N, CA, C and O atoms as a GROMACS GRO file, in nm:
protein
  468
    1MET      N    1  11.328   6.363  28.688
    1MET     CA    2  11.424   6.260  28.724
    1MET      C    3  11.366   6.121  28.700
    1MET      O    4  11.433   6.033  28.648
    2GLU      N    5  11.240   6.102  28.740
    2GLU     CA    6  11.176   5.972  28.722
    2GLU      C    7  11.161   5.937  28.575
    2GLU      O    8  11.177   5.821  28.537
    3ASP      N    9  11.131   6.036  28.492
    3ASP     CA   10  11.119   6.012  28.348
    3ASP      C   11  11.253   5.968  28.289
    3ASP      O   12  11.258   5.882  28.202
    4LEU      N   13  11.360   6.028  28.338
    4LEU     CA   14  11.493   5.993  28.291
    4LEU      C   15  11.526   5.848  28.326
    4LEU      O   16  11.582   5.776  28.244
    5LEU      N   17  11.492   5.806  28.449
    5LEU     CA   18  11.517   5.667  28.491
    5LEU      C   19  11.436   5.569  28.408
    5LEU      O   20  11.486   5.465  28.368
    6GLN      N   21  11.311   5.602  28.383
    6GLN     CA   22  11.226   5.514  28.301
    6GLN      C   23  11.280   5.504  28.159
    6GLN      O   24  11.280   5.396  28.100
    7SER      N   25  11.324   5.615  28.104
    7SER     CA   26  11.380   5.615  27.969
    7SER      C   27  11.506   5.531  27.962
    7SER      O   28  11.526   5.454  27.868
    8LEU      N   29  11.593   5.545  28.062
    8LEU     CA   30  11.717   5.466  28.067
    8LEU      C   31  11.686   5.318  28.081
    8LEU      O   32  11.749   5.235  28.015
    9GLU      N   33  11.590   5.283  28.168
    9GLU     CA   34  11.553   5.143  28.186
    9GLU      C   35  11.494   5.085  28.057
    9GLU      O   36  11.522   4.971  28.021
   10ARG      N   37  11.412   5.164  27.989
   10ARG     CA   38  11.353   5.119  27.863
   10ARG      C   39  11.460   5.096  27.759
   10ARG      O   40  11.454   4.999  27.684
   11ARG      N   41  11.561   5.185  27.753
   11ARG     CA   42  11.668   5.171  27.656
   11ARG      C   43  11.751   5.046  27.685
   11ARG      O   44  11.787   4.973  27.593
   12GLN      N   45  11.782   5.021  27.814
   12GLN     CA   46  11.861   4.903  27.850
   12GLN      C   47  11.785   4.775  27.818
   12GLN      O   48  11.843   4.679  27.768
   13THR      N   49  11.654   4.774  27.846
   13THR     CA   50  11.573   4.656  27.816
   13THR      C   51  11.567   4.632  27.667
   13THR      O   52  11.576   4.518  27.621
   14SER      N   53  11.552   4.740  27.591
   14SER     CA   54  11.547   4.729  27.446
   14SER      C   55  11.678   4.675  27.391
   14SER      O   56  11.679   4.591  27.301
   15GLU      N   57  11.791   4.723  27.446
   15GLU     CA   58  11.921   4.674  27.400
   15GLU      C   59  11.938   4.527  27.434
   15GLU      O   60  11.990   4.450  27.352
   16LYS      N   61  11.896   4.486  27.552
   16LYS     CA   62  11.908   4.345  27.590
   16LYS      C   63  11.820   4.259  27.500
   16LYS      O   64  11.858   4.147  27.464
   17TRP      N   65  11.702   4.310  27.464
   17TRP     CA   66  11.613   4.235  27.375
   17TRP      C   67  11.675   4.220  27.237
   17TRP      O   68  11.666   4.114  27.176
   18GLN      N   69  11.739   4.326  27.188
   18GLN     CA   70  11.801   4.320  27.056
   18GLN      C   71  11.918   4.222  27.055
   18GLN      O   72  11.947   4.163  26.951
   19ARG      N   73  11.985   4.204  27.167
   19ARG     CA   74  12.094   4.107  27.176
   19ARG      C   75  12.043   3.965  27.191
   19ARG      O   76  12.122   3.870  27.187
   20GLY      N   77  11.911   3.947  27.210
   20GLY     CA   78  11.855   3.814  27.224
   20GLY      C   79  11.841   3.769  27.367
   20GLY      O   80  11.831   3.649  27.393
   21GLY      N   81  11.840   3.861  27.462
   21GLY     CA   82  11.833   3.825  27.602
   21GLY      C   83  11.692   3.794  27.651
   21GLY      O   84  11.676   3.726  27.752
   22TYR      N   85  11.591   3.844  27.582
   22TYR     CA   86  11.454   3.820  27.621
   22TYR      C   87  11.377   3.756  27.507
   22TYR      O   88  11.411   3.774  27.390
   23LYS      N   89  11.274   3.680  27.542
   23LYS     CA   90  11.187   3.621  27.440
   23LYS      C   91  11.112   3.730  27.365
   23LYS      O   92  11.106   3.729  27.242
   24SER      N   93  11.054   3.824  27.439
   24SER     CA   94  10.973   3.925  27.374
   24SER      C   95  10.970   4.052  27.456
   24SER      O   96  10.975   4.050  27.579
   25VAL      N   97  10.960   4.163  27.386
   25VAL     CA   98  10.943   4.293  27.448
   25VAL      C   99  10.832   4.362  27.372
   25VAL      O  100  10.834   4.367  27.249
   26LEU      N  101  10.734   4.415  27.443
   26LEU     CA  102  10.622   4.483  27.380
   26LEU      C  103  10.610   4.621  27.440
   26LEU      O  104  10.599   4.635  27.562
   27GLN      N  105  10.613   4.722  27.356
   27GLN     CA  106  10.598   4.859  27.404
   27GLN      C  107  10.475   4.919  27.341
   27GLN      O  108  10.462   4.927  27.219
   28VAL      N  109  10.383   4.961  27.427
   28VAL     CA  110  10.262   5.026  27.383
   28VAL      C  111  10.257   5.161  27.453
   28VAL      O  112  10.230   5.170  27.573
   29GLY      N  113  10.283   5.266  27.377
   29GLY     CA  114  10.287   5.399  27.437
   29GLY      C  115  10.398   5.407  27.542
   29GLY      O  116  10.515   5.386  27.511
   30GLU      N  117  10.362   5.437  27.664
   30GLU     CA  118  10.458   5.448  27.772
   30GLU      C  119  10.478   5.315  27.847
   30GLU      O  120  10.571   5.302  27.926
   31LEU      N  121  10.391   5.217  27.821
   31LEU     CA  122  10.401   5.089  27.890
   31LEU      C  123  10.503   4.999  27.822
   31LEU      O  124  10.511   4.996  27.699
   32LEU      N  125  10.578   4.927  27.900
   32LEU     CA  126  10.678   4.836  27.848
   32LEU      C  127  10.659   4.702  27.915
   32LEU      O  128  10.670   4.692  28.037
   33TRP      N  129  10.632   4.598  27.837
   33TRP     CA  130  10.616   4.463  27.891
   33TRP      C  131  10.731   4.380  27.841
   33TRP      O  132  10.759   4.376  27.722
   34VAL      N  133  10.798   4.314  27.933
   34VAL     CA  134  10.914   4.233  27.899
   34VAL      C  135  10.881   4.088  27.929
   34VAL      O  136  10.839   4.055  28.039
   35GLY      N  137  10.900   4.000  27.830
   35GLY     CA  138  10.877   3.858  27.848
   35GLY      C  139  10.985   3.797  27.933
   35GLY      O  140  11.081   3.864  27.973
   36GLU      N  141  10.970   3.668  27.961
   36GLU     CA  142  11.066   3.602  28.048
   36GLU      C  143  11.200   3.585  27.978
   36GLU      O  144  11.205   3.571  27.856
   37PRO      N  145  11.309   3.587  28.054
   37PRO     CA  146  11.442   3.568  27.994
   37PRO      C  147  11.454   3.431  27.928
   37PRO      O  148  11.389   3.335  27.970
   38LEU      N  149  11.536   3.423  27.827
   38LEU     CA  150  11.553   3.298  27.754
   38LEU      C  151  11.612   3.187  27.841
   38LEU      O  152  11.582   3.070  27.820
   39GLU      N  153  11.694   3.224  27.936
   39GLU     CA  154  11.758   3.123  28.019
   39GLU      C  155  11.656   3.042  28.099
   39GLU      O  156  11.682   2.926  28.130
   40GLN      N  157  11.542   3.100  28.133
   40GLN     CA  158  11.443   3.032  28.216
   40GLN      C  159  11.347   2.946  28.132
   40GLN      O  160  11.272   2.866  28.189
   41SER      N  161  11.348   2.962  28.002
   41SER     CA  162  11.253   2.887  27.919
   41SER      C  163  11.287   2.738  27.916
   41SER      O  164  11.199   2.657  27.885
   42SER      N  165  11.409   2.700  27.946
   42SER     CA  166  11.445   2.559  27.946
   42SER      C  167  11.390   2.486  28.067
   42SER      O  168  11.400   2.364  28.075
   43GLY      N  169  11.331   2.558  28.161
   43GLY     CA  170  11.274   2.496  28.280
   43GLY      C  171  11.157   2.404  28.247
   43GLY      O  172  11.134   2.306  28.317
   44ASP      N  173  11.083   2.437  28.141
   44ASP     CA  174  10.972   2.352  28.100
   44ASP      C  175  11.022   2.215  28.054
   44ASP      O  176  10.964   2.112  28.087
   45TRP      N  177  11.130   2.215  27.978
   45TRP     CA  178  11.185   2.088  27.931
   45TRP      C  179  11.243   2.008  28.046
   45TRP      O  180  11.230   1.886  28.052
   46ARG      N  181  11.308   2.078  28.137
   46ARG     CA  182  11.365   2.008  28.253
   46ARG      C  183  11.255   1.946  28.338
   46ARG      O  184  11.270   1.834  28.386
   47ALA      N  185  11.146   2.018  28.357
   47ALA     CA  186  11.035   1.966  28.437
   47ALA      C  187  10.972   1.846  28.369
   47ALA      O  188  10.932   1.751  28.437
   48SER      N  189  10.962   1.846  28.237
   48SER     CA  190  10.904   1.730  28.169
   48SER      C  191  10.997   1.611  28.173
   48SER      O  192  10.952   1.496  28.170
   49ARG      N  193  11.129   1.635  28.180
   49ARG     CA  194  11.222   1.523  28.195
   49ARG      C  195  11.219   1.466  28.336
   49ARG      O  196  11.236   1.346  28.355
   50GLU      N  197  11.197   1.552  28.434
   50GLU     CA  198  11.193   1.506  28.573
   50GLU      C  199  11.062   1.433  28.605
   50GLU      O  200  11.062   1.340  28.685
   51ALA      N  201  10.953   1.474  28.544
   51ALA     CA  202  10.822   1.413  28.568
   51ALA      C  203  10.756   1.380  28.434
   51ALA      O  204  10.662   1.448  28.393
   52PRO      N  205  10.805   1.276  28.366
   52PRO     CA  206  10.752   1.247  28.232
   52PRO      C  207  10.608   1.198  28.233
   52PRO      O  208  10.538   1.208  28.132
   53PHE      N  209  10.561   1.145  28.346
   53PHE     CA  210  10.425   1.092  28.348
   53PHE      C  211  10.320   1.203  28.343
   53PHE      O  212  10.208   1.180  28.297
   54VAL      N  213  10.355   1.322  28.390
   54VAL     CA  214  10.263   1.435  28.378
   54VAL      C  215  10.247   1.472  28.230
   54VAL      O  216  10.136   1.497  28.184
   55THR      N  217  10.357   1.476  28.158
   55THR     CA  218  10.352   1.505  28.015
   55THR      C  219  10.276   1.397  27.941
   55THR      O  220  10.198   1.427  27.850
   56ILE      N  221  10.298   1.271  27.978
   56ILE     CA  222  10.225   1.161  27.915
   56ILE      C  223  10.076   1.173  27.945
   56ILE      O  224   9.993   1.149  27.857
   57GLY      N  225  10.042   1.210  28.068
   57GLY     CA  226   9.902   1.228  28.105
   57GLY      C  227   9.835   1.338  28.025
   57GLY      O  228   9.721   1.324  27.982
   58MET      N  229   9.906   1.450  28.006
   58MET     CA  230   9.849   1.560  27.928
   58MET      C  231   9.832   1.520  27.781
   58MET      O  232   9.732   1.555  27.719
   59ALA      N  233   9.929   1.449  27.727
   59ALA     CA  234   9.918   1.404  27.588
   59ALA      C  235   9.803   1.304  27.571
   59ALA      O  236   9.730   1.309  27.473
   60GLY      N  237   9.789   1.213  27.668
   60GLY     CA  238   9.678   1.118  27.663
   60GLY      C  239   9.543   1.186  27.675
   60GLY      O  240   9.448   1.148  27.607
   61PHE      N  241   9.536   1.288  27.761
   61PHE     CA  242   9.412   1.365  27.775
   61PHE      C  243   9.375   1.429  27.642
   61PHE      O  244   9.260   1.421  27.599
   62ALA      N  245   9.472   1.493  27.577
   62ALA     CA  246   9.446   1.557  27.449
   62ALA      C  247   9.404   1.456  27.343
   62ALA      O  248   9.315   1.482  27.263
   63ALA      N  249   9.469   1.339  27.343
   63ALA     CA  250   9.436   1.236  27.244
   63ALA      C  251   9.295   1.182  27.267
   63ALA      O  252   9.220   1.161  27.171
   64ILE      N  253   9.257   1.159  27.391
   64ILE     CA  254   9.123   1.106  27.419
   64ILE      C  255   9.016   1.208  27.384
   64ILE      O  256   8.912   1.172  27.330
   65VAL      N  257   9.040   1.334  27.415
   65VAL     CA  258   8.943   1.437  27.380
   65VAL      C  259   8.932   1.451  27.228
   65VAL      O  260   8.822   1.467  27.175
   66ALA      N  261   9.045   1.446  27.158
   66ALA     CA  262   9.041   1.455  27.012
   66ALA      C  263   8.965   1.336  26.953
   66ALA      O  264   8.884   1.354  26.861
   67TYR      N  265   8.990   1.218  27.005
   67TYR     CA  266   8.918   1.099  26.956
   67TYR      C  267   8.769   1.110  26.987
   67TYR      O  268   8.686   1.074  26.903
   68GLY      N  269   8.734   1.158  27.106
   68GLY     CA  270   8.594   1.174  27.142
   68GLY      C  271   8.522   1.273  27.052
   68GLY      O  272   8.408   1.252  27.014
   69LEU      N  273   8.590   1.383  27.019
   69LEU     CA  274   8.531   1.480  26.928
   69LEU      C  275   8.519   1.424  26.786
   69LEU      O  276   8.424   1.455  26.714
   70TYR      N  277   8.616   1.343  26.746
   70TYR     CA  278   8.611   1.280  26.614
   70TYR      C  279   8.492   1.183  26.606
   70TYR      O  280   8.425   1.176  26.503
   71LYS      N  281   8.468   1.109  26.712
   71LYS     CA  282   8.359   1.011  26.715
   71LYS      C  283   8.223   1.074  26.748
   71LYS      O  284   8.123   1.003  26.758
   72LEU      N  285   8.218   1.203  26.765
   72LEU     CA  286   8.095   1.270  26.804
   72LEU      C  287   7.983   1.250  26.703
   72LEU      O  288   7.867   1.233  26.741
   73LYS      N  289   8.017   1.251  26.575
   73LYS     CA  290   7.913   1.236  26.473
   73LYS      C  291   7.860   1.094  26.462
   73LYS      O  292   7.745   1.073  26.425
   74SER      N  293   7.943   0.996  26.494
   74SER     CA  294   7.900   0.856  26.478
   74SER      C  295   7.865   0.794  26.613
   74SER      O  296   7.894   0.677  26.636
   75ARG      N  297   7.804   0.870  26.701
   75ARG     CA  298   7.772   0.818  26.834
   75ARG      C  299   7.640   0.742  26.835
   75ARG      O  300   7.601   0.688  26.938
   76GLY      N  301   7.572   0.737  26.723
   76GLY     CA  302   7.445   0.664  26.716
   76GLY      C  303   7.336   0.742  26.786
   76GLY      O  304   7.325   0.863  26.770
   77ASN      N  305   7.254   0.670  26.863
   77ASN     CA  306   7.144   0.739  26.931
   77ASN      C  307   7.178   0.771  27.076
   77ASN      O  308   7.089   0.793  27.158
   78THR      N  309   7.307   0.772  27.108
   78THR     CA  310   7.350   0.810  27.243
   78THR      C  311   7.335   0.961  27.258
   78THR      O  312   7.366   1.037  27.166
   79LYS      N  313   7.288   1.004  27.373
   79LYS     CA  314   7.272   1.147  27.397
   79LYS      C  315   7.407   1.216  27.398
   79LYS      O  316   7.509   1.157  27.434
   80MET      N  317   7.406   1.341  27.359
   80MET     CA  318   7.529   1.420  27.355
   80MET      C  319   7.590   1.430  27.495
   80MET      O  320   7.712   1.416  27.510
   81SER      N  321   7.507   1.455  27.596
   81SER     CA  322   7.560   1.472  27.732
   81SER      C  323   7.626   1.343  27.782
   81SER      O  324   7.730   1.349  27.849
   82VAL      N  325   7.569   1.228  27.751
   82VAL     CA  326   7.627   1.101  27.793
   82VAL      C  327   7.760   1.078  27.723
   82VAL      O  328   7.856   1.031  27.785
   83HIS      N  329   7.766   1.112  27.594
   83HIS     CA  330   7.891   1.096  27.519
   83HIS      C  331   8.001   1.186  27.579
   83HIS      O  332   8.114   1.142  27.596
   84LEU      N  333   7.966   1.309  27.610
   84LEU     CA  334   8.064   1.402  27.666
   84LEU      C  335   8.109   1.358  27.806
   84LEU      O  336   8.227   1.373  27.841
   85ILE      N  337   8.018   1.305  27.885
   85ILE     CA  338   8.054   1.258  28.018
   85ILE      C  339   8.148   1.138  28.008
   85ILE      O  340   8.245   1.130  28.083
   86HIS      N  341   8.120   1.046  27.916
   86HIS     CA  342   8.210   0.931  27.898
   86HIS      C  343   8.348   0.976  27.853
   86HIS      O  344   8.449   0.923  27.898
   87MET      N  345   8.352   1.074  27.763
   87MET     CA  346   8.480   1.125  27.715
   87MET      C  347   8.557   1.190  27.830
   87MET      O  348   8.678   1.170  27.843
   88ARG      N  349   8.489   1.268  27.913
   88ARG     CA  350   8.555   1.334  28.025
   88ARG      C  351   8.608   1.232  28.125
   88ARG      O  352   8.720   1.245  28.175
   89VAL      N  353   8.527   1.130  28.155
   89VAL     CA  354   8.570   1.027  28.251
   89VAL      C  355   8.691   0.951  28.198
   89VAL      O  356   8.784   0.921  28.274
   90ALA      N  357   8.691   0.918  28.068
   90ALA     CA  358   8.805   0.846  28.011
   90ALA      C  359   8.931   0.931  28.015
   90ALA      O  360   9.038   0.882  28.051
   91ALA      N  361   8.920   1.058  27.979
   91ALA     CA  362   9.037   1.146  27.979
   91ALA      C  363   9.087   1.168  28.121
   91ALA      O  364   9.208   1.165  28.146
   92GLN      N  365   8.997   1.191  28.212
   92GLN     CA  366   9.035   1.213  28.351
   92GLN      C  367   9.098   1.087  28.410
   92GLN      O  368   9.196   1.096  28.484
   93GLY      N  369   9.043   0.971  28.378
   93GLY     CA  370   9.100   0.846  28.426
   93GLY      C  371   9.240   0.822  28.374
   93GLY      O  372   9.326   0.772  28.446
   94PHE      N  373   9.263   0.858  28.247
   94PHE     CA  374   9.396   0.843  28.191
   94PHE      C  375   9.497   0.931  28.264
   94PHE      O  376   9.607   0.887  28.295
   95VAL      N  377   9.459   1.055  28.291
   95VAL     CA  378   9.550   1.148  28.360
   95VAL      C  379   9.578   1.099  28.502
   95VAL      O  380   9.693   1.099  28.545
   96VAL      N  381   9.474   1.059  28.573
   96VAL     CA  382   9.494   1.010  28.711
   96VAL      C  383   9.580   0.884  28.710
   96VAL      O  384   9.667   0.868  28.796
   97GLY      N  385   9.557   0.795  28.614
   97GLY     CA  386   9.638   0.674  28.604
   97GLY      C  387   9.784   0.705  28.574
   97GLY      O  388   9.873   0.645  28.633
   98ALA      N  389   9.810   0.799  28.483
   98ALA     CA  390   9.948   0.836  28.450
   98ALA      C  391  10.017   0.899  28.571
   98ALA      O  392  10.134   0.871  28.597
   99MET      N  393   9.945   0.984  28.643
   99MET     CA  394  10.006   1.046  28.761
   99MET      C  395  10.031   0.944  28.871
   99MET      O  396  10.130   0.954  28.943
  100THR      N  397   9.941   0.846  28.886
  100THR     CA  398   9.960   0.740  28.986
  100THR      C  399  10.081   0.655  28.951
  100THR      O  400  10.161   0.621  29.038
  101LEU      N  401  10.094   0.619  28.823
  101LEU     CA  402  10.211   0.543  28.780
  101LEU      C  403  10.339   0.623  28.804
  101LEU      O  404  10.440   0.568  28.848
  102GLY      N  405  10.336   0.752  28.775
  102GLY     CA  406  10.452   0.836  28.798
  102GLY      C  407  10.490   0.844  28.944
  102GLY      O  408  10.608   0.840  28.979
  103MET      N  409  10.390   0.855  29.030
  103MET     CA  410  10.416   0.861  29.173
  103MET      C  411  10.474   0.728  29.221
  103MET      O  412  10.569   0.726  29.300
  104GLY      N  413  10.417   0.618  29.174
  104GLY     CA  414  10.469   0.486  29.211
  104GLY      C  415  10.612   0.467  29.165
  104GLY      O  416  10.695   0.411  29.238
  105TYR      N  417  10.642   0.512  29.043
  105TYR     CA  418  10.777   0.500  28.990
  105TYR      C  419  10.876   0.584  29.071
  105TYR      O  420  10.986   0.537  29.102
  106SER      N  421  10.836   0.707  29.105
  106SER     CA  422  10.928   0.791  29.184
  106SER      C  423  10.947   0.735  29.324
  106SER      O  424  11.057   0.745  29.379
  107MET      N  425  10.843   0.675  29.383
  107MET     CA  426  10.859   0.612  29.514
  107MET      C  427  10.952   0.491  29.504
  107MET      O  428  11.034   0.468  29.593
  108TYR      N  429  10.939   0.416  29.397
  108TYR     CA  430  11.028   0.301  29.376
  108TYR      C  431  11.173   0.346  29.366
  108TYR      O  432  11.261   0.288  29.429
  109LYS      N  433  11.196   0.451  29.286
  109LYS     CA  434  11.333   0.501  29.271
  109LYS      C  435  11.389   0.554  29.402
  109LYS      O  436  11.508   0.536  29.431
  110GLU      N  437  11.305   0.620  29.481
  110GLU     CA  438  11.354   0.684  29.603
  110GLU      C  439  11.374   0.585  29.717
  110GLU      O  440  11.470   0.599  29.793
  111PHE      N  441  11.286   0.486  29.731
  111PHE     CA  442  11.291   0.401  29.849
  111PHE      C  443  11.348   0.262  29.825
  111PHE      O  444  11.417   0.208  29.911
  112TRP      N  445  11.320   0.202  29.710
  112TRP     CA  446  11.362   0.063  29.690
  112TRP      C  447  11.481   0.048  29.598
  112TRP      O  448  11.560  -0.044  29.616
  113ALA      N  449  11.495   0.134  29.501
  113ALA     CA  450  11.603   0.117  29.404
  113ALA      C  451  11.733   0.181  29.450
  113ALA      O  452  11.836   0.162  29.385
  114LYS      N  453  11.734   0.256  29.559
  114LYS     CA  454  11.856   0.318  29.607
  114LYS      C  455  11.948   0.211  29.667
  114LYS      O  456  11.901   0.122  29.739
  115PRO      N  457  12.076   0.220  29.639
  115PRO     CA  458  12.168   0.127  29.705
  115PRO      C  459  12.177   0.160  29.854
  115PRO      O  460  12.177   0.276  29.893
  116LYS      N  461  12.184   0.058  29.934
  116LYS     CA  462  12.190   0.076  30.080
  116LYS      C  463  12.333   0.112  30.119
  116LYS      O  464  12.428   0.054  30.068
  117PRO      N  465  12.349   0.209  30.211
  117PRO     CA  466  12.485   0.252  30.251
  117PRO      C  467  12.557   0.151  30.338
  117PRO      O  468  12.671   0.174  30.378
   0.00000   0.00000   0.00000
């Protein structure tokens, strides 16, 4: 009976995947892994629209790290560890600054920019 239920569930999941209801379905032997439904994937975009400073902070972090790695060869006689520490502090400072600006902006919208009843 249990095998029949598993087979039926696998068939229904496979049919839903073929209709485009899931991002991905992976079957390895008897195991069946189902990815998240497509309807929930838009949550990432919604979250980035609601908190754009987090996305800006992550992009700035990636840009600073990329620039630091690019400048790694032309660091002169600066030690590698000092260069990496400076790069980490700059990237971390950018992220903290972006999140602080985002928090300040959301506080402004919530407390000062609201029309008074």
